[in-house]
C-alpha positions as CSV (number, residue, x, y, z in Angstrom):
1,M,0.0,0.0,0.0
2,S,1.2,3.5,-0.9
3,T,0.2,6.7,0.9
4,L,0.4,10.0,-0.9
5,G,2.1,11.7,2.0
6,N,4.7,9.0,2.5
7,P,8.2,10.6,2.4
8,A,9.4,7.5,0.6
9,N,7.3,8.5,-2.4
10,I,8.8,12.0,-2.6
11,F,11.9,12.6,-4.8
12,W,14.2,15.5,-5.2
13,H,14.1,16.9,-8.8
14,E,17.3,18.4,-10.0
15,C,17.3,21.4,-12.4
16,P,20.1,22.0,-14.9
17,V,20.3,25.6,-13.8
18,G,21.9,25.6,-10.4
19,K,23.1,27.9,-7.7
20,L,26.4,28.6,-9.3
21,E,24.8,29.6,-12.6
22,R,22.4,31.9,-10.8
23,Q,25.2,33.5,-8.8
24,K,27.1,34.1,-12.0
25,L,24.1,35.8,-13.5
26,L,23.7,38.1,-10.5
27,Q,27.4,38.6,-9.9
28,Q,27.0,37.9,-6.2
29,K,26.9,34.9,-3.9
30,G,23.7,33.9,-2.0
31,C,23.8,33.8,1.8
32,V,21.6,34.3,4.9
33,V,22.2,37.2,7.3
34,W,20.2,36.3,10.4
35,I,19.5,39.4,12.5
36,T,18.4,38.6,16.1
37,G,17.8,40.7,19.1
38,L,15.1,42.1,21.4
39,S,12.1,43.9,20.2
40,G,13.1,47.5,19.6
41,S,16.8,46.7,19.2
42,G,16.9,47.9,15.6
43,K,16.7,44.6,13.6
44,S,14.3,45.9,10.9
45,T,16.1,49.2,10.7
46,L,19.4,47.4,10.1
47,A,17.9,45.1,7.5
48,C,16.4,47.9,5.6
49,S,19.6,50.0,5.7
50,V,21.7,47.0,4.5
51,S,19.2,46.4,1.7
52,R,19.4,50.0,0.6
53,E,23.2,49.9,0.6
54,L,23.3,46.7,-1.4
55,H,20.7,48.1,-3.9
56,N,22.9,51.1,-4.4
57,R,25.8,48.8,-5.2
58,G,23.6,46.8,-7.7
59,K,23.3,43.8,-5.5
60,L,20.0,41.9,-5.0
61,S,18.7,41.2,-1.5
62,Y,15.5,40.3,0.2
63,I,14.2,40.9,3.7
64,L,12.3,38.3,5.7
65,D,10.8,40.4,8.5
66,G,9.3,38.6,11.4
67,D,6.2,40.8,11.8
68,N,5.6,41.0,8.0
69,L,5.7,37.2,7.7
70,R,3.0,36.9,10.4
71,H,0.6,38.7,8.1
72,G,0.9,35.8,5.6
73,L,3.2,32.7,5.7
74,N,3.0,32.5,9.5
75,K,-0.4,34.0,10.3
76,D,-1.6,30.7,11.7
77,L,1.0,30.7,14.4
78,G,0.8,32.2,17.9
79,F,3.6,33.0,20.4
80,K,3.8,29.8,22.4
81,S,7.2,28.1,22.5
82,E,6.2,25.5,19.9
83,D,4.7,28.1,17.6
84,R,7.8,30.3,17.9
85,A,9.9,27.3,17.0
86,E,7.7,26.6,13.9
87,N,7.9,30.3,13.0
88,I,11.6,30.2,12.9
89,R,11.8,26.8,11.1
90,R,9.6,28.1,8.3
91,V,11.6,31.3,7.9
92,G,14.8,29.3,7.9
93,E,13.6,27.1,5.1
94,V,12.5,30.2,3.0
95,A,15.8,31.9,3.7
96,K,17.6,28.8,2.5
97,L,15.7,28.9,-0.8
98,L,16.4,32.6,-1.3
99,A,20.1,32.0,-0.7
100,D,20.1,29.1,-3.1
101,A,18.5,31.5,-5.7
102,G,21.6,33.7,-5.3
103,L,20.1,36.4,-3.2
104,I,21.5,37.9,0.0
105,C,18.6,37.1,2.3
106,M,18.2,39.1,5.6
107,A,16.1,37.4,8.2
108,S,15.0,39.9,10.8
109,L,13.4,38.2,13.8
110,I,13.7,38.3,17.6
111,S,14.3,34.5,17.3
112,P,14.9,34.3,21.1
113,Y,16.0,30.6,21.4
114,R,19.5,29.5,20.4
115,R,18.3,26.0,19.4
116,D,16.0,27.4,16.8
117,R,18.7,29.8,15.4
118,D,21.2,27.0,15.4
119,A,18.7,24.7,13.5
120,C,18.5,27.4,10.8
121,R,22.3,27.7,10.6
122,A,22.5,24.0,10.1
123,L,20.3,24.2,6.9
124,L,23.2,25.9,5.1
125,P,26.9,25.5,4.8
126,D,28.3,27.4,7.8
127,E,30.1,29.9,5.6
128,N,26.8,31.0,4.0
129,F,25.0,31.8,7.3
130,F,25.9,34.9,9.3
131,E,24.4,35.7,12.7
132,V,24.1,39.4,13.6
133,F,23.3,40.1,17.2
134,M,21.7,43.4,18.0
135,N,23.2,43.6,21.5
136,I,21.2,46.6,22.7
137,P,20.3,46.8,26.4
138,L,16.7,45.9,27.4
139,E,16.3,49.4,29.0
140,V,17.2,51.1,25.7
141,C,14.7,48.9,23.8
142,E,12.0,49.5,26.4
143,E,12.6,53.2,26.3
144,R,12.2,53.2,22.5
145,D,9.2,50.9,22.6
146,P,8.2,51.8,19.0
147,K,5.1,49.5,19.0
148,G,4.1,50.1,22.6
149,L,4.5,46.4,23.3
150,Y,6.8,46.7,26.3
151,K,4.2,49.0,28.0
152,L,1.5,46.3,27.4
153,A,3.8,43.6,28.7
154,R,4.6,45.5,31.9
155,E,0.9,46.0,32.4
156,G,0.3,42.3,32.0
157,K,-1.7,42.7,28.9
158,I,0.8,40.7,26.8
159,K,2.1,37.4,28.2
160,G,5.3,35.6,27.2
161,F,6.9,38.8,25.9
162,T,10.6,38.3,25.2
163,G,12.8,40.2,27.7
164,I,10.0,40.7,30.2
165,D,8.5,37.3,31.1
166,D,10.1,35.1,28.4
167,P,13.8,34.7,28.0
168,Y,16.1,35.9,25.2
169,E,19.1,33.7,24.7
170,P,22.0,35.7,23.2
171,P,24.2,34.1,20.6
172,L,27.4,32.6,21.8
173,N,29.3,32.7,18.5
174,C,27.8,35.3,16.3
175,E,29.7,36.7,13.3
176,I,28.7,40.3,13.9
177,E,27.7,42.1,17.1
178,I,26.1,45.5,17.0
179,Q,26.3,47.3,20.3
180,Q,26.5,50.7,22.0
181,S,29.8,52.7,22.1
182,D,30.1,54.8,25.3
183,G,26.4,54.5,25.8
184,V,25.5,55.7,22.3
185,C,23.8,53.4,19.7
186,P,25.4,53.4,16.3
187,T,23.5,55.1,13.5
188,P,21.8,53.0,10.8
189,P,24.4,53.8,8.1
190,I,27.2,52.8,10.5
191,M,25.5,49.5,11.4
192,A,24.8,48.8,7.7
193,G,28.4,49.5,6.8
194,Q,29.5,47.0,9.3
195,V,27.4,44.3,7.8
196,V,28.1,45.2,4.1
197,T,31.9,45.4,4.8
198,Y,31.7,41.9,6.3
199,L,29.9,40.6,3.2
200,E,32.4,42.2,1.0
201,D,35.4,40.8,2.9
202,K,33.9,37.4,2.6
203,G,33.5,37.6,-1.1
204,F,29.6,37.7,-1.3
205,L,29.4,40.9,-3.4
206,H,31.3,39.7,-6.4
């Protein structure tokens, strides 16, 4: 007996146009830049700034923004631990496809748990996955509170909010760390420059 959903009946179909051909066409190398940090740490700001700089250089990128994806691909998921894990898993799989297409994919999500981020890293060759840690103090993020979520969490109107009543596990071996200097947060162009320079040094922009 054969079942339609049986993995044994699913086969990978190879295409004659592969990643190397796509990268040659685009004159760049596909990779995933995974931006993680607390809400309000500047993840989306960084992703958009890097995207603009890459566009100015004639390089093709795409942003997978955590909030935006919950309007579509992940709109069926909540914020329980298992839902968050599935949220990250889906984004990791999409990011892998975009990198395979030859794009520089920036995934901008809180992604609070190391195991989930490490699982996404494991989907790609290690040299094609870069973790960017927005190491901005909680008090700074809470003071910014651009979406008013910290206020709601402090009032008990939101449960399981990262940094308040749910943990954030910082990366142990990230490739790039964005942090304050003498108590001052770097500007978006400076942050973007740090990421773009890293990509350039690693050979992904040519």
